[in-house]
C-alpha positions as CSV (number, residue, x, y, z in Angstrom):
1,M,-25.9,4.3,16.9
2,D,-22.6,2.5,16.5
3,D,-23.3,1.8,12.9
4,K,-23.8,5.5,12.1
5,K,-20.6,6.4,14.0
6,G,-18.7,3.7,12.2
7,T,-20.1,4.8,8.8
8,S,-19.3,8.4,9.5
9,A,-15.7,7.4,10.5
10,T,-15.4,5.3,7.4
11,R,-16.6,8.1,5.2
12,A,-14.1,10.5,6.8
13,K,-11.2,8.0,6.3
14,N,-12.2,7.4,2.7
15,K,-12.4,11.2,2.0
16,Y,-8.9,11.7,3.5
17,N,-7.4,8.8,1.6
18,A,-9.0,10.0,-1.7
19,A,-7.5,13.5,-1.2
20,N,-4.0,12.3,-0.1
21,Y,-3.3,9.0,-1.9
22,D,-3.3,7.5,-5.4
23,R,-4.5,3.9,-5.6
24,L,-2.7,1.1,-7.5
25,Y,-4.4,-2.2,-8.4
26,P,-1.6,-4.6,-9.3
27,Y,-2.7,-8.0,-10.5
28,V,-0.5,-11.0,-9.6
29,A,-0.6,-14.6,-10.5
30,K,-2.5,-16.9,-8.2
31,G,-0.4,-17.9,-5.2
32,R,2.1,-14.9,-5.6
33,K,0.2,-12.8,-3.1
34,E,0.9,-15.3,-0.3
35,I,4.6,-15.3,-1.2
36,Y,4.7,-11.5,-1.1
37,E,2.8,-11.4,2.2
38,A,5.2,-13.9,3.8
39,A,8.2,-11.9,2.5
40,A,6.8,-8.7,3.9
41,K,6.0,-10.3,7.2
42,A,9.6,-11.7,7.4
43,A,10.9,-8.2,6.8
44,G,8.6,-6.8,9.5
45,M,6.7,-4.7,7.1
46,S,3.1,-4.4,5.8
47,L,2.6,-5.7,2.3
48,N,2.0,-2.1,1.2
49,D,5.3,-0.8,2.7
50,Y,7.1,-3.8,1.2
51,I,5.8,-3.1,-2.3
52,I,6.6,0.6,-2.0
53,T,10.1,-0.1,-0.7
54,A,10.7,-2.6,-3.6
55,I,9.6,0.0,-6.2
56,E,11.7,2.8,-4.7
57,E,14.8,0.5,-4.5
58,K,14.3,-0.4,-8.2
59,L,14.0,3.3,-9.1
60,K,17.3,4.0,-7.3
61,R,19.1,1.1,-9.0
62,E,17.9,2.5,-12.4
63,N,19.1,6.0,-11.4
64,A,15.5,7.3,-11.4
65,E,14.4,9.8,-8.8
66,P,11.9,8.2,-6.4
67,P,9.0,10.4,-5.6
68,Q,9.4,12.8,-2.6
69,E,6.8,12.7,0.2
């Protein structure tokens, strides 16, 4: 029974995510992921938030408009 409930919950989350988010699949050189994860942890952020923040800061420096939520 728990498997069915979990599977249903997972399907619901996947459906929500597909409707509300775009996915990016950046490839990084071996070993870089651990460096990025450590930097994110030191900043008190998830790796996802760390990457998004870095991208938005670069957009601001380049006078590009970051996407609005």
